[in-house]
Structure formats: structure tokens, C-alpha cells
C-alpha positions as CSV (number, residue, x, y, z in Angstrom):
1,X,96.3,85.5,61.8
2,X,94.8,84.5,60.4
3,X,95.4,82.7,61.7
4,X,95.8,84.0,59.6
5,X,98.3,85.9,61.7
6,X,95.5,85.5,62.3
7,X,97.9,85.6,62.7
8,X,95.7,91.7,66.3
9,X,94.6,98.2,69.2
10,X,93.5,99.0,72.4
11,X,91.3,96.4,74.0
12,X,88.7,98.5,75.6
13,X,88.5,100.8,72.5
14,X,88.3,97.8,70.2
15,X,85.3,96.4,72.1
16,X,83.5,99.7,72.0
17,X,84.3,100.6,68.5
18,X,83.3,97.2,67.0
19,X,80.4,96.5,69.3
20,X,81.4,92.9,70.1
21,X,80.4,91.8,73.5
22,X,82.9,89.8,75.7
23,X,86.0,90.8,73.7
24,X,89.1,89.5,75.3
25,X,92.7,89.0,74.2
26,X,95.6,87.4,76.1
27,X,99.2,86.9,75.0
28,X,101.8,85.2,77.3
29,X,105.5,84.5,76.6
30,X,106.8,81.2,77.6
31,X,110.5,81.1,76.8
32,X,110.8,81.7,73.1
33,X,107.2,80.7,72.4
34,X,104.0,83.0,72.7
35,X,100.6,81.6,73.7
36,X,97.5,83.6,72.3
37,X,94.0,83.4,73.4
38,X,91.2,85.7,72.1
39,X,87.4,85.6,72.1
40,X,84.5,87.8,71.2
41,X,80.7,87.3,71.2
42,X,79.4,88.4,67.9
43,X,75.9,89.4,66.7
44,X,76.3,87.4,63.7
45,X,75.3,83.9,62.5
46,X,77.9,81.2,62.6
47,X,77.7,80.7,58.9
48,X,78.5,84.4,58.1
49,X,81.4,84.3,60.6
50,X,82.6,81.2,58.8
51,X,82.5,82.9,55.4
52,X,84.7,85.8,56.7
53,X,87.2,83.5,58.5
54,X,87.6,81.4,55.3
55,X,87.8,84.3,52.9
56,X,91.5,83.6,52.7
57,X,92.2,85.5,49.5
58,X,90.5,88.7,50.7
59,X,92.0,88.8,54.2
60,X,94.6,91.5,53.4
61,X,91.7,93.9,52.6
62,X,90.5,93.9,56.3
63,X,93.4,92.5,58.3
64,X,96.0,95.1,59.2
65,X,99.5,94.0,58.6
66,X,98.6,91.3,56.2
67,X,99.8,92.2,52.8
68,X,99.2,89.0,50.9
69,X,97.2,85.8,51.4
70,X,96.7,83.2,48.7
71,X,95.1,79.7,48.6
72,X,97.8,77.5,47.0
73,X,95.8,74.3,47.2
74,X,92.2,73.4,48.2
75,X,91.0,69.7,48.7
76,X,87.8,69.1,50.5
77,X,88.2,70.5,54.0
78,X,91.9,71.1,53.7
79,X,93.8,74.1,52.2
80,X,97.3,75.3,51.8
81,X,97.8,79.0,52.2
82,X,100.7,81.4,51.7
83,X,100.6,84.6,53.8
84,X,102.9,87.6,54.1
85,X,102.9,90.6,56.2
86,X,104.5,92.4,59.1
87,X,104.1,93.2,62.8
88,X,104.9,96.7,63.8
89,X,105.4,98.2,67.2
90,X,106.8,101.6,67.8
91,X,109.9,101.8,65.8
92,X,110.2,98.0,65.3
93,X,109.1,96.1,62.3
94,X,109.1,92.3,62.0
95,X,108.4,90.6,58.6
96,X,106.3,87.5,58.7
97,X,106.0,84.9,55.9
98,X,104.1,81.7,56.5
99,X,102.9,78.7,54.5
100,X,100.0,77.3,56.4
101,X,98.2,73.9,56.3
102,X,94.5,74.6,57.1
103,X,92.0,72.0,58.3
104,X,88.3,73.1,58.4
105,X,85.2,71.6,60.0
106,X,82.5,73.9,58.4
107,X,80.9,76.4,60.8
108,X,82.6,74.7,63.8
109,X,86.4,75.1,63.7
110,X,89.4,75.9,61.7
111,X,93.0,74.8,62.6
112,X,96.1,76.0,60.9
113,X,99.8,75.2,61.4
114,X,102.9,76.6,59.8
115,X,104.6,74.3,57.4
116,X,107.1,76.9,56.1
117,X,108.1,80.5,56.5
118,X,110.0,82.5,59.2
119,X,108.2,81.0,62.2
120,X,109.7,78.0,63.9
121,X,106.3,76.9,64.9
122,X,102.7,78.2,64.7
123,X,99.6,76.4,65.5
124,X,96.2,78.1,65.7
125,X,92.5,77.3,66.0
126,X,89.3,79.2,65.6
127,X,86.2,77.8,67.2
128,X,82.7,79.0,66.5
129,X,80.0,78.3,69.1
130,X,76.4,79.4,69.0
131,X,75.7,81.9,71.7
132,X,72.2,83.4,71.9
133,X,71.3,84.9,68.5
134,X,75.0,85.1,67.6
135,X,78.2,83.2,67.8
136,X,81.1,83.0,70.2
137,X,84.4,83.2,68.3
138,X,87.4,81.8,70.1
139,X,91.0,81.8,68.9
140,X,93.8,79.9,70.5
141,X,97.4,79.7,69.2
142,X,101.0,79.3,69.9
143,X,103.8,80.6,67.9
144,X,107.6,80.7,68.0
145,X,109.4,83.1,65.6
146,X,112.5,82.1,63.9
147,X,113.8,85.7,64.4
148,X,114.8,87.5,67.6
149,X,112.1,89.3,69.5
150,X,113.5,91.3,72.5
151,X,111.7,90.0,75.7
152,X,109.6,93.0,76.6
153,X,109.2,94.5,73.1
154,X,108.4,91.1,71.6
155,X,105.5,90.5,73.9
156,X,104.0,94.0,73.6
157,X,104.5,93.9,69.7
158,X,102.7,90.5,69.5
159,X,99.9,91.5,71.8
160,X,99.4,94.7,69.8
161,X,99.4,92.8,66.5
162,X,96.9,90.2,67.9
163,X,94.5,92.9,69.3
164,X,94.6,94.8,66.0
165,X,94.1,91.7,63.7
166,X,91.5,89.9,65.9
167,X,89.6,93.2,66.4
168,X,89.6,93.7,62.6
169,X,88.3,90.2,62.0
170,X,85.5,90.8,64.5
171,X,84.7,94.2,62.8
172,X,84.5,92.6,59.4
173,X,82.2,89.9,60.6
174,X,79.9,92.3,62.3
175,X,80.1,94.8,59.2
176,X,78.9,92.0,56.9
177,X,76.3,90.9,59.4
178,X,74.9,94.4,59.6
179,X,74.8,94.6,55.8
180,X,72.9,91.3,55.7
181,X,70.1,92.5,58.0
């Protein structure tokens, strides 16, 4: 997500449906860990993208699979979040619960790391970089679930979730940008 699990649909379809240029998502399994990289060039200002990325309490309204997201603590550029949801793939469902420590550098980057929940490890980072009249949104992350994911199914399930969720984040940023024009 979210990180939000943050923390994601078909890549080509997602790019066409949401209008984002340069949409790309990669998921690689390395032992029990998964490495995730995603990026999209958006026709939206960085400030607006920032507002969507940090709209933590409302993420479940536009991020598929995320059923709850709440800010437990907020101090300057640090937040503690609790998120719940599930990853689905074919007949498989994997529940996900996380407590995240989030650090923010407004309009530039957001990092999150799991400090509780059913992931052994989760670290993620969103970066916002100006690009033409819009912004390049990049996500990099690494996670290791504390539950079993079969080798082939696990990779496909996580890739499907990342594509769906990242595409939904991109779509929400572009929807709000279109409404602001």
C-alpha cells in the first residue's frame, strides 16, 4: 500500500484506463521476500499527488483490498497508521494487517515501515519528482509476509495486488487533478 499496501489489474489496461504515462510495475521474489517497484508519470501537480498519498483515513474509499486505514498518532512529519485489508488472487485470500510508522518530507517523499501486524518486514517509499507539467510518482518497497505464500501463486497474487492498488492510487490522483482544472 499504501504503502499503504500501498501496500496493486492488468498493466496495459491500467495505463490506458487511467491515462497515466509511463506506468510500470515490477514484482520480484527473492527467497521469502518480495521486491516491488512501480512508477507513473501523472498529469497532476506534486501538491495534489501529495494530498492523495497522505489521505490516510480515506484510502479504503479508493484503494481496492484496503478495508481500514486510520491515523493512530500524528507528530510533525511522522505518523503511526493502522491498516487492514486482504490480497486476493483466484481462489486464494490473504489477510493483511499492519501497523506502520510513516515519515514524510512534504511534496518530496514518504517512507513507511511495518512495526506490527502479520508481515515480518515491510519497508516502502513513495517519491514525487516534478516532470514537465506534472509529477513522476515512484514507489519502491520490500515485504516479507509472516504467512505462507506458495512460490508461483504468491508472486502472481502480490503482483496483481500491487498493480490494482497502485493503478487505483494513480487514478485517484488524476481524478482529483481533473476536478481541479
